[in-house]
N, C-alpha and C positions, 0 to 999 in steps of 0.2 A: 504493500500500500504506500502511495506517495506520502512523504512526511508533510505535516500540516504547516509547520513554521519553517519557511525556506529562505527568508531574506538573509542577506549578509548583514550581521549586526555590528561587526568591528573588524578592523584591518590593522595589522602591525607589520612594520618593515624593519628588517635587520640586515646588517652586513658583517661578514667575518673574513678575515684575511689570514691565510695560513702560509708560512714560509715554505719554500720548496726544500727538498732533501737532496738536490743535485750537488755536484762538486763545488765547494766553496759557497754553498747556499744558492747556486744559480743553475739554470737550465737554458739550453739553446736549441733552436731549430735552424732551418735554412735562412730565415730572415729576422728572427727576433731572439732577444735574451730577456729573461725575467727571473725574479727572486721570490715571488709569492703568487698565490692564486686567491682571488676574492669571490666569495659567494654572496649574492643578494637574495635573502630569503623572505618570503611573504607568508603571513598567517592570515587566514580569513575564518571568522567565526559565524556560525549560523545553525539554527535548529539544534543547539546543544552540542555541536561538534566543531572541530577545528581542522581546516585543511591547510596543508603547507605546499609551497612550490618555490622554485628558485631559478636563478640564472647565474652564470659565471661571467663577471664583467667588472667594470670599475665601480667604486662606491657611488659615483654620480647616478648610477641607475637607481639606487635606493632613494636619493632625494627626488629624482624625477617621479618615481612611483608615488612618493608621499605628496608631492605638490600637484601632480596632474591626474593620477589614476585613483587615488584614495576616494575622492568624492564620487567617482563613477562606480566603484566597487561597493561602497556602503549603501545598503538598501536594495542591491540587485538580487535577482532570483538565484539562489544558490544551486538550484537544479537545472539552470539553463546557462551553462558556461558559454556556448556560442553567441547567445544574445548579449552577454556582458562583453565578450570579445569584440563584437561589432561596435558596441558603445565605446569601448576603450580606444579602438583605432580611429573612431570619429573624433574623440576628445584630443588625440595627439596630432591631428592633421597639421596644424600650424607649428607645432613644436618639433615635428620631424618623425616620420614613421620608421625608416631604416635605422639601424644602429641601436642607440640607447633606447629609443622609443619602442622598437620591436622587442628588445630584450626585457624591458619593463612589463610589457604586455605578456610576454612568455611566462615570466615568473608568476604573475597574477593568474593567468589562465590555468597553469598547472595546479596552482593552489585551489582554484575553483573546482577543477575536475577531482582533486583529492577529496574536497569537501563533499561534492555530490556523491562520489562512490561511498564515502563513509555514511552519509545519510541513508543510502540505499542498502547498506550492509554488505557491500561488494568490494573486491579489489578493483583498482582502476581498470585493469585490462578487461575485466568482465563487464564493466560499465560502458565500455567502448564497443563498437562494431568489430570485434576481434576476428582476425583470420587465423591467428596462431596462439599457442600457449607457451611458447619459448622463443628466445631470440639468440641465434648463434653469435658468438663474439670472436674478436681477434685482439690479441695482446698488443698494446701500443705504448711506446715510450722511446727508448733507444735514442736519447738526445745526443746532439752532435758534440757536446762537451764531456760525454761519458768516456772514461778510459776504456780500452778494449775489454778488460776483464769484467767490468761492470756491465758493459753493453751486452756481452755474450751471456753473462750470468742472468741478466734480467729476461732476455728473450727466451733463453733455454728454460727458465723457470716456468714461463707460460706454456711452452711446449710440453714440459713435464707434467703439467696439470691437465693435459688432454686438450688444450686449445690448439687447434690445427693450423692457425694463421697468426703471424706476428709481424709487427711493423717497426721500422726504425726511421728516424729523421736523417735526411741526406742533404747534400748540395750546398752546405755552408762553405765548405772547403773541398770541392770535388776531388782534389788530388788525394785526400785522405780516405775517400769512400771505398776504394777497392780493398784496402786492408780491413776496414770496418765490416764490409760485406763478407769477406773471407772468414773473419772471426765468427760472425753470426751464422753463416751457413754451416760451418763446422760444428757450432754449438747446438743448433736445432736439428741438424740432420736433413737428409733429402726428402723426408716424408712430410715436412712442415712447409706450408705455403709462406713465401716471403714477400712482404709488402714494403714499399718505400714511400716517403713523403718529403717533397722538396719545399713545401710551404711557399711556392711561388718564386723560388730563388733563381731560376734559370731563364735564359732566353729560349725561344722556340727551337732554334737550330741546335743549341746545346742540349735541350731536353730530348730531342729526337736521337741525338748521338747517345745519350745516357740510357734512353729507353731500350735501344738495341743492346748495349753492354749489359744493362741490368738483366734483361731476359736471357741473353746468350750465355753469360758467364756465371750468373748466380740463380737463374731460374725465377727471377722476380715476376710476379703475376699482377701486381697492382702498383700504379705510379700515380700518386696523389698530388694534385696541384703542381705539376711540373713547371708551369708558369703561373703568374698571378691569375686568380679567377676573374679579375677585371679585364684580362686580355682574352676575350672570347675567340678572336681570330687565331691567336696563338694556341689556345687549347685545341681548337679544331684541327690546326695544322699538325700538332703533336699526335692527336688521336689518329688522324688519317695516315701518318707516316710511321707510327710505332709498329713493331712486329705483332703478329696476330696473338701471341701468347700473353700479352701484357695489356691490362685495362687502364685507361685514364679516368680518374675520378676527381670530382670537385663538387662544391655546394655547401660546405660547412659555414660559409659566410653569407648564405642567403638569408635575408630578413623578411622580405615581402615576396609575394608570388611571382612577380615579374622577374625577380632575380633568378628563380629556378626556370622560368620559361625561357630565359635567354640562354640557358645551358642545354636545353633540349630542342630548341627550334631556331636555326638548324642545330643538329646534334653536335655538342662539343665534348661530351663525356660518354664513356661506356657504362658507367654506373654513377648515379646521382647520389649526393649526400645531403642530409639535412640535420640540423641541430635543434632539438625540441626547445632548448633554452634561448634560441635566437629567432626562430622562424614564426613566432606568434604562438608558441606553446602547442598543446595537443590540438587545439582547434585549427591553428595554422598548419600543423603537420598533416591533418586530414585533407586539407586542400592540396598540399604538395604531393601526398600519396595518390590522390586522384589524377593529378597532372602526370606523375610517373606512369601510372597504369595506362593512361590514354596514349602515352608515347612508347609503351612497351619497353620500359627501362626499369631496372631494379633500383631500389632506394636503400642506402646504407645509413645507419644512425651514427651521428658524430657525438661521442662522449656522453657525459652525465648518465652513467649506467643505471643509477637508482630510479631515475625517471624514464629513461629510454626503454628499459626492459618491459615496462607496461605499455608505454605509448606506441612502440613499434610493433606490438602484437596486432595493432589495427592497420598496419601497412600491408596491403595485398602483395605488392612486389618486393617483399622484404629480402634483403641480402644478408646483412649482419650488423653488428654493433661494435663500435670502437671502445674497447675496455682500456681506457686511458689511465696511465699510472697516476697522474696528478689528481684526477677526479676520483678514482678508486680510493686513494689515500685520504683525500679530503672527506669524502662521504663516510668512510669508516670512522674518522675522527669525530664527526658531528652527529651521526645517526646510529640508532639501534635499528636493526631490521634490514640492513643492506644484504644483497644477494651474493652468493658465491657461485662461480661457474661450475656447472655439472655437465660432463660429457661435451665440453666446448660450448655451452649455452647458458644463458640466464633464464630461469623459470620463475615467474612471479608466483608468490604463495597464494593459492586460492582461499586460504583460511584467514588472511590478514586484510582488513578493509583498507581502502585507499591505496596509497603507495606502500603501505606496511612499514612506514618510517616513524620513529619517535626521536625527536631532537634531544641530544645529550646537552641540555642547557648548561649544566655546571662545567662541562668540558669546553663548550663553545665560548664561554664568557671571556676567556683569556685572549681570544682572537677577535673580539668585537671591535668594529670600526664605525658602526652606525646603529642607532636605535637604543632602546633601553630595556633592560631585563625586567620582567614582571614576575619572575619566579623567586 
């Protein structure tokens, strides 16, 4: 039976910043270096329950949420996240939808879906039009500043857990990549799929060269963002010129539907990616999933495994989920109820309502950068 009291009564916004555990406290990929990861977390109360959702981004997302979206969320129907989603995107029209705006909506939207599922007494994936009850994963980390022993140990650890696909960052210093790939291939063995991610560091011509080397010398089957996702012509060129055994992927920086449409019409990727904490939350992801299905292209989940394991069960053309080192570590620090891979996949617990997460408020407090503890 539909709950009687369904309006959102209160909204709270928090931000937590956790230092990385990379060498010297830093991590690198092909184009960026960082020393911490920030989560902006939203709580929504309604009908005697509380839903939580979040995004990974700058603390400015938290203040944007408070100033622009809190008035929209308060009083909205807790059982109608898509209606609230539409109202939120209308409210941020002049403030800017891509980037911080879409990330703020994503955090709020996932919180609303968590609340709705809890009010219905269901896990989120069962409150959605689910096609699946599990999401295959690939281990992801392999930062460019890792020494070879840590690089090999990390990726071999995932392979040893039964995860049949692992990914390392490349292309910050291409001259170092052959030794890094040699170490990884030796560590994970020939039975494990090997993925690479350049984070947009290469030119199209260089990316084509490396696509052939990656595939021929190390059996790489996935080349993510060989050039910037803003360079659609370059992505198409790499995809068309790469050898048949390697797929080009991009889409993690998609914020609004047109960002994804540009990647598939005309086709610039072999597999599309989406991040539920950036693309407008679960409601936005359902739009992207429909786009992918219409263009007969698979969709891969970018990071945030505690949310994505539920959300991507509703993706028809599901490929897999990026089980990203930083986010796995962060979510284990802040939440009870995170999932562990089983047979290379995450399986949402059908016995835990919502996302099945409880915030470890006492542990989280030391990392707070925004909001006030009420516990």
